[in-house]
N, C-alpha and C positions, 0 to 999 in steps of 0.2 A: 804573497807567494814567493817562493825562492826564485832566484835568478842565478845565472852562471857566475855573476860577480859576487855572490854570497859565499863563495868557496872558502875564503880565508876566515871569514867570520864564523862559519860552522866549525872549521878546523880549530880555531882558537878557543871556541866554547868548550870543545872536548879535549883540548890539549893534544892535538894530533900532529903538530908540526907545521912547517912552512911549505912553500911551493905548492899550494893547494889549487886544484882545479876541480870544477864541478861539471859533470856531464849528464845530460838527460832532459826530461825524465826518461828513465830506461824501462820503467814498468808502471802500470796504473791499475788500481783496484777500485772498488766502489767507494771506499772511504778516504783514499789518499793515493799518493804516487811516490816512486822511489827514484832517487838520483844516485849516481856514482861519484864518490869523492876520492880523489887521489892526492896523497901528500907524501912527504919524505918518509913517513912511517908505513906506507903501503896504501891499499885500497879499502874503501869502506862504503857501506850502503847507508844512505840518508833517507829516512822516511819522513814525508811531509803530508799533513792532513788537510783535507778540504774544510773541516770544521774542528775547532779545538777539542781534543779528547779529554776524558776523565783521567787526570794525572794519577789518582790512586790506583785505577785499573792498570795503568802503564807500569807502575811500580810492582804490582802484584804479578803482572805478566813477566817482568824481568826476573822475578823470583822463581817463577815456574820454568823459565828458560834455563836458569842456573841449575835448578833441581833436575830438569830433564837431561842436561848435559852430563851431570854427575851419574845419571842412570845409563849413559851411553848413547843418548839420542844425538844425531848430528844435526845441529841447528846453530845458526850464526851467533857468536858471542855478543852480548850487549855491551856497548861502550857507554861509560858514564862520565859526567863532567867531573872536574877536580873536586867539587863539593859532594859528589856522589849521586847527583840527579840523573835520571835516565832520559829526561826530555828538557828542552830549553826552547827559547823563542828567538828566531832569527828572521829579520825582515818582516816582523809582524805575524809570523806563522810558527806553529809548534813543530819541532823536529826532534827526531832521535836518531842515533847512529848505531850501526851494527858492523861486525866483521863482514867483509865481502867474501862471498862464496860464488864461484862460477857454476851456474845452473843450466840445465837443459830445458827446452820447452816442455810445457805440461804434457803429461801422458797418463792415461789410466791403466797402462800396461806395464807399470813398474813391477819389479820382482815382488810377487805377493808375499813371499817369506820375509823379505826385508821390511815390507810395509807392516806385516803383522808383528814383527819383533819391535819395530819402532813404536807402534801403538801401545804394545804392552809396556814398554819403558816409559812412555808418556803417562800411562795410567799408574804405574808404580810411583812416579814422581808427584802426581796430584793427590793430595790428601783429602780425607773426608770433609764435608762441609754441610752445615745445616741451613745454608742460604736457599731461598726459593729459586726455582728455575724460571727464567724469563719466558714469556709467552712465545717469543720467536722460536723457541726450541720445544714447545710443549703443547701448543694448541693449533687447531685448524680454523676454518672459517664457516663451514656449513654451506648447504645448497643455496640458501637465499642470497648470501653475500657473493658467492661465486656467480650466480645469475646476474646480480646487480652489476658486478664489475665487468662481466661480459657485455651487458647492454651498454655500459658506459663507453667501452672502447669501440663498440659498433657505432654508437652515435657520433663519436669523434673521428671515425674513419680510420682507425688503426689498421695497419697492414697485416697484423697478426690476429685480428678479430676472429677470422675463420678458424685458425688453429686452436684458439682458446675455446670457441664454441664446440668444436669437435671433441675436446678433451674434458669439458666440464663434468660430464657424468662420471668419468674415471677419477677426477680430482675429488669429487664428493665421496665416491665409494671408498677410496683409499683412506679417507679420514676416519673410517670406522675402526681402524686399528689403534687409535690414540688412547693411551693410558698414562697415569702419572709416572714420573721418574721415580725409581726406587734407589735408595741409598746413594745419593749423588756424591761425586768427588769433583775436584777441580779438574776440568777438562779443557782441551784446546777449543773444541766446538766449531772449527772451521776447516776440517781436514778434507777439503775438496782437492782435486788434482792441481789446482792453482797453487796450493800451499804445501804439497808434498811432492817434491821434485827430485829428479836425478841430478847428481853432480857430474862433472865431466869425466870422473873416474868410475861412474856407475853406482855410487852409494846413494842412499835415500836421505834427503835432507828435508826437515820440517821448518817452515817459516811462518811468520805472521801470527803471533799469539794474542792479537788484540781483541779477539772475540771470546777469550777464555772466560770460564765461569762454571757454575755447578751443572752437572749432568750425570745421568746414569751411565756408567761405563759400558753397560751392555748395549745401550742405545747408540753411543758413539761407535762402538764396534760394528753394529748393524749398518750404520751409515757408511763406514769405511769398507765393509764387505760389499755393499751395493756399488760404491764408487770405483773401487779398485778390483773387485771381482769382475766388473764390466760384463755382466750377464753371462759369465762363463763359470759353470759349477766347479770345474777343476781348480780354477784360480781361487774361488771363494773357499774351497776346502783347504787349500794350501795356506792361505792367509789365516784362516780361523785356527788351524792346527799350530801354526807358528806362534800366533798370539798366545794360545793356551800354554804351549811348551815354554814360552818366555815368561810365564808368571802373570799374564794379564788377568785381571779380576772379572771381566765381563763374560757373559755367556748369552748367546742368541738362541732362544728356544721357542719363541712365539711371535706372532704378528705384532704384538704390542711393543716389542723391542725396536720396531722401526718407527716409533713415534717421532723422534727427533728429526729423522729424515723426512717424514711426511709433513711435519710442521714447517720445516725450513722451505720445502717446496712451496707450501701454501703462502708463506710470508714473502718469499722472493717473488713469486708470481704476482701477488697483489701489489707489492711495492713497485715492481717494474711497470705494471699497468697504470697505477696512480701517478707515478712520476712521468710516464709518457704523456698522459693527459695534460699534466701541468707544465710540461717542458715548453720553453719559448723558442728554442732553436732547432732547426732541422737536424743538425749533427747530433745533438743530445737525444732527440727522438730516435735517430738511427741506432745510437749506442744502446738505448733502453730497449728497443725492439729486439736487438741481437741478444740482450740479456734475457728477455722473456723467452725467446725462441729456444733457449737451452732446455726449457722444460718440455715442450712437445717433441723436441728432438730426442729426448732421453727421459721419458716420464717415469715417476715412481708410481706403480700401479699394483693392485693386489696380485695379479699373476706373477709379476716380477719379484715381489716380496716372497711369494710362496716358492719360487724357484731357488732363491737364496736359502730359505729355510730348509728346503729339501736337501740342499748340498751340505749343510753343516749340522743337521740333526739326525 
């Protein structure tokens, strides 16, 4: 793991100059955490992973960042080592470095027009692909597996077992929308409010391209409509219109376009539950319980999908 004493080693690896200081971690996600590196050349964000990532995926992510920036997306520039690598190893952990951008806390109430325009630019940047779509973004679990995971957390005494039990019928019902992805392109695939943030001057900034891969742009659009429409039909309409006007290729016209959103809900819920059962520390269980509870606090259900559809069709 990185330490504050790793500052100059990180700076040297990316040729960022002297007088380096490392602060943090200043943010944490499910896969890694972010530190702030200050040197004579300015401020930088250092991403550290909890497990070594696929370096080929990182390179492809950097290429999508570059393409997105060319399309006008505000996203931190990728720093490369003198040999052109996007990642290196410091203190036994893989790290990469980005331009530092001052960002506001997460909010689903960002300007919907700016979000729609940013998504259209991302989709213009991501080219067609014939790769298969990962199950995480394409499949659900079905009634039997949801019942089994509910019983498992009941048996283990999970504090959220009641919330899961009350929601199982709706989690099963909403999986009826699932259909194959059509004409995938290279997408970000992680455009939750944690990764689409306002800058201090009010612009919309997209971060964390590490889940990128093939997806139907209409399905990613549906996910963003749900997240940043925030159950407000007027916001959904503004976002959808801005996306279309900016040349976005996706169109949300049926329940099946919400497949990626439904699949992610299923996989996040199941993963949070299974990790909670296997966690050995109380602090980790508390973190995983909070992660799971994001679902019952804001569930993807058939009525909510239909409200979004009614707003944009």
